[in-house]
C-alpha positions, 0 to 999 in steps of 0.5 A: 116441705115448710110453707106457708101463706100470710097476707095483711091489709098494707097500709102504703097500698090501701089493699090486702097483699099476701106473700107465700113462704117456702122453707124453713132455713137458709138464706132468704130470698125475696121473689118477685113475680113476672110481669101481672103475676102473683105472690103463688107462680114459683109454686105454679110455675114450677120454679119452686120443685126445680129448686127444691133440693135448696130449700129442703137442705135449709139453704135457702129460704123464698118469700114470693111476694105478690105484685102490683103491675096492672096498676102502675107500669102496666095501668097504659090509660094513665099518665107516668107520673101516676105510674110511677106514683102507685110504683112507689107506694110499691117500693115503700111496701116493699122496703116498709113492710116486706122487709121487716116481717122478713127479717123478723120472720128470720130472727134476725133484725139485720138480714139482707135478702137477696132479690131474686125474679125472671123478667118482670121480676128481674125488673123489679129484683134489681130495681129493689137492690139498687135503690136500696142495698142497706135493705138487701144483699144483692140481687139475682135477676134473670132476663130483665128489663131494665130501662122503662123509656122502651120496651113493652112497658110503652113509655117514650123517652118523652117518660123518661124523667116522669119514671126516671129514679125506678129506671135503672140504667137511667139513674145508675150512672149518676150514682157516685156516692162512695158508700153506697157504692161500697156497699154495692161492691159487699153485695153478690151481684147476679145478671143474667139473659140468654140469646134466644128467642125474645131476650133481645132486649133483655140481653141488650139491658144486662150487657148495658147494666154489666157495663155501668156496674164496670165502669163504677168498679162495682163487682159482678156477674153478668152471665150471657148464654148460648143462642138456644136459650130462650126467654122461658122458665125451662131455662130459668130452673136451669139458670138458677140451680147454677147460679144458687149451687155457685153462690155464697149460701151461707 
């Protein structure tokens, strides 16, 4: 398997940021790690091996990015607005630095990578796609939370105004621009959750996201797996293989 590691100083974040590339060809996926995770976690947790046939077969090329979650949503010592500001810097790093890198690496200036991630990575994948459908061609998100005013983020409803535009279940109902909705409709949207242990909030958010998209006429594959399907890597291996087999990978 072809693997590369890259690192540069991000002007948006004011620090060194690294990423890894897996594969020589194929549809690009930008992969966000789990909460407070690192760019090498997909490899370390076994996902690269689990989906190696798609990588080695030239069907997908993964760009696994680093996170700054500990400095943004999980920095519980600063106000919500400051956490949001730091995340916005990360969002700019992704859109203004990583996306051009992916396009240059793929030798395709217009390619729209698919966003991907599990758990917190799924949040980033969904949020990045719906904020930037001009840059990304869809999302493949597993077991994510898509609102910031509850759950593990430690943000109550009173904090929602400060983080509103990074909380998909809050801002998506208000998106009515025809061009944006048309871009959503021409993208691949796959959001999945199980009904087993530790996935209750992800299940609720996945269903809520499906209802919003359905009301707007945006086709999305909202897939709910069984009561034995837990919030854990072995199931994410199976889900990734299942969805990659059925996606149009070009």
